[in-house]
C-alpha positions as CSV (number, residue, x, y, z in Angstrom):
1,X,14.0,-52.1,149.4
2,X,16.0,-49.7,147.3
3,X,19.5,-50.5,145.9
4,X,21.8,-47.5,145.9
5,X,24.8,-47.7,143.6
6,X,27.6,-45.3,142.8
7,X,27.3,-43.2,139.7
8,X,30.3,-44.8,138.1
9,X,28.7,-48.2,138.2
10,X,25.6,-46.8,136.4
11,X,27.8,-45.3,133.7
12,X,29.7,-48.5,133.3
13,X,26.5,-50.5,133.0
14,X,25.1,-48.1,130.5
15,X,28.3,-48.3,128.4
16,X,28.3,-52.1,128.5
17,X,24.7,-52.1,127.3
18,X,25.5,-49.7,124.5
19,X,28.5,-51.8,123.4
20,X,26.4,-54.9,123.5
21,X,23.7,-53.3,121.3
22,X,26.4,-52.2,118.8
23,X,27.8,-55.8,118.7
24,X,24.3,-57.1,118.1
25,X,23.8,-54.6,115.3
26,X,27.1,-55.5,113.7
27,X,26.4,-59.3,113.7
28,X,24.1,-59.0,110.7
29,X,26.6,-57.3,108.5
30,X,28.9,-59.5,106.5
31,X,32.0,-57.3,106.5
32,X,30.3,-54.2,105.2
33,X,30.8,-50.9,107.0
34,X,33.9,-51.8,108.8
35,X,36.7,-49.5,107.7
36,X,39.4,-51.0,109.8
37,X,39.2,-54.4,108.1
38,X,41.3,-53.3,105.1
39,X,43.3,-50.5,106.6
40,X,40.8,-47.7,105.8
41,X,40.5,-46.6,109.4
42,X,43.8,-44.8,109.6
43,X,44.8,-42.4,106.9
44,X,48.4,-40.9,106.9
45,X,47.9,-38.9,103.6
46,X,46.9,-35.3,103.6
47,X,43.8,-33.8,101.9
48,X,41.2,-35.0,99.5
49,X,43.9,-36.4,97.2
50,X,45.4,-38.3,100.1
51,X,42.0,-39.8,100.8
52,X,41.7,-41.1,97.3
53,X,45.3,-42.5,97.4
54,X,44.5,-44.3,100.7
55,X,41.4,-45.9,99.2
56,X,43.2,-47.0,96.0
57,X,46.1,-48.5,98.0
58,X,43.7,-50.4,100.3
59,X,41.8,-51.7,97.3
60,X,45.0,-52.8,95.6
61,X,46.2,-54.6,98.8
62,X,42.8,-56.3,99.1
63,X,42.9,-57.5,95.5
64,X,46.6,-58.6,95.9
65,X,45.6,-60.6,98.9
66,X,42.8,-62.3,97.0
67,X,45.1,-63.1,94.1
68,X,47.7,-64.6,96.4
69,X,45.1,-66.7,98.1
70,X,44.0,-68.0,94.6
71,X,47.6,-68.7,93.7
72,X,48.1,-70.6,96.9
73,X,44.9,-72.7,96.2
74,X,46.1,-73.5,92.7
75,X,49.6,-74.4,94.0
76,X,48.1,-76.7,96.6
77,X,45.9,-78.3,93.9
78,X,49.0,-79.1,91.8
79,X,50.9,-80.5,94.7
80,X,47.8,-82.6,95.7
81,X,47.6,-84.0,92.2
82,X,51.3,-84.9,92.1
83,X,51.1,-86.6,95.5
84,X,48.0,-88.7,94.7
85,X,49.4,-89.9,91.3
86,X,53.1,-90.1,92.1
87,X,55.3,-91.6,94.7
88,X,54.6,-89.0,97.3
89,X,51.2,-90.2,98.3
90,X,52.4,-90.8,101.9
91,X,51.5,-87.2,103.0
92,X,47.9,-86.9,104.1
93,X,45.3,-85.4,101.8
94,X,43.8,-83.1,104.5
95,X,46.9,-81.0,104.7
96,X,46.4,-79.7,101.2
97,X,42.8,-78.6,101.0
98,X,41.6,-75.2,100.0
99,X,38.6,-75.0,102.3
100,X,39.7,-71.7,103.7
101,X,39.6,-69.9,100.3
102,X,36.5,-67.9,99.8
103,X,34.7,-67.9,96.4
104,X,36.2,-65.4,94.0
């Protein structure tokens, strides 16, 4: 028995297989090689100088985001210390953890 399918179904299945292989390949990478993660995928600046400006701005934004995350963690630590030692110990401890902050 032979199964006859339309050509478009074959193309769609091939595209799905290719996409699945790409997803499997990207699972091993820990954030490396993905330009769109830090706004490097789209460049609005012209020429080689524009490319370097785009990279510098993306790096500055990434570092600023890390610094803000560190500041937030320190702020939460201070608030947590004040609440556990002071009169505001009614608020739960779990609301002020910094578990989401990655190592710097």
